[in-house]
N, C-alpha and C positions, 0 to 999 in steps of 0.2 A: 587363330585360323584365317586361315586365305579361304574368300567366297571366287567365284567364276558367277558374275553377274549373269552373261549368258544363257549360261549349262543350268544354274543355280546348282551347281555339285560343291560343295566344300571341304579344303583340303584344315585336319589340322596339323601345325607343327608343334615340334618340342620347342624346349629352350633357344638353343642355337639354331635352330633354323625358322622364328620366329626375329630374335635379332640377325641375323642375313637376311630375313627380309625387307624388315625394316629400314636397315644401310642402304641395301639394293634400289629400296625406294626412291631415298633419297639420293640415290645416283652413285655412291660410290663405288668402287672397282672393284675386281674380287681383292685383289693384293689388299685396299686398306680394308675390309671387309675382316679379313684373314687377321689383318696386324689389329685391330678392335676385336674381336672375337680372343686372339693366344694373350690380350690384356686381363680380360676375364679369365678366362677359363685357363685351369692348369692342363693343358695339353699342349703336343707337339706342332710346330707348323709342318713340318706336312699332310701331318693327321688334319687337322686343319685343312690346308690345301684339299684335301681330298674330301674333307666333309661337304665343304663348302663348291666344290664342284662338284659334286652329286646331287646338292638340293638345286643347284642351278638347272642339271640337267634335267629334273624327273618337274622343277617346276614349269622348263621351254616345252617338256612332250607335255605337260596336262596346257598347252599352250595359253599361260598364263605369264608368263614374260615371254619377248626377244633374244634370246642367246646373242644375238651381234650386237646389239646395243648397250651389252655386258662384255668390258674390256676382259681377256683376260690376265690370269698375274704374273709379276716378270719370273 
């Protein structure tokens, strides 16, 4: 669960979203997040990349992260 302390709003992430969020908080790049998730889930790299980008876009749209601070995958 992600909580915006300023607004008090909460978002519940699925397992993949929660892992991506945790890795991003640690400073992982999108590419590293995709690599880590690919080692845990039976999902193609292209699908994982699209899913992680969507998570980042959603979190950015909600003001929870600043996308410029998240390097793009190669």
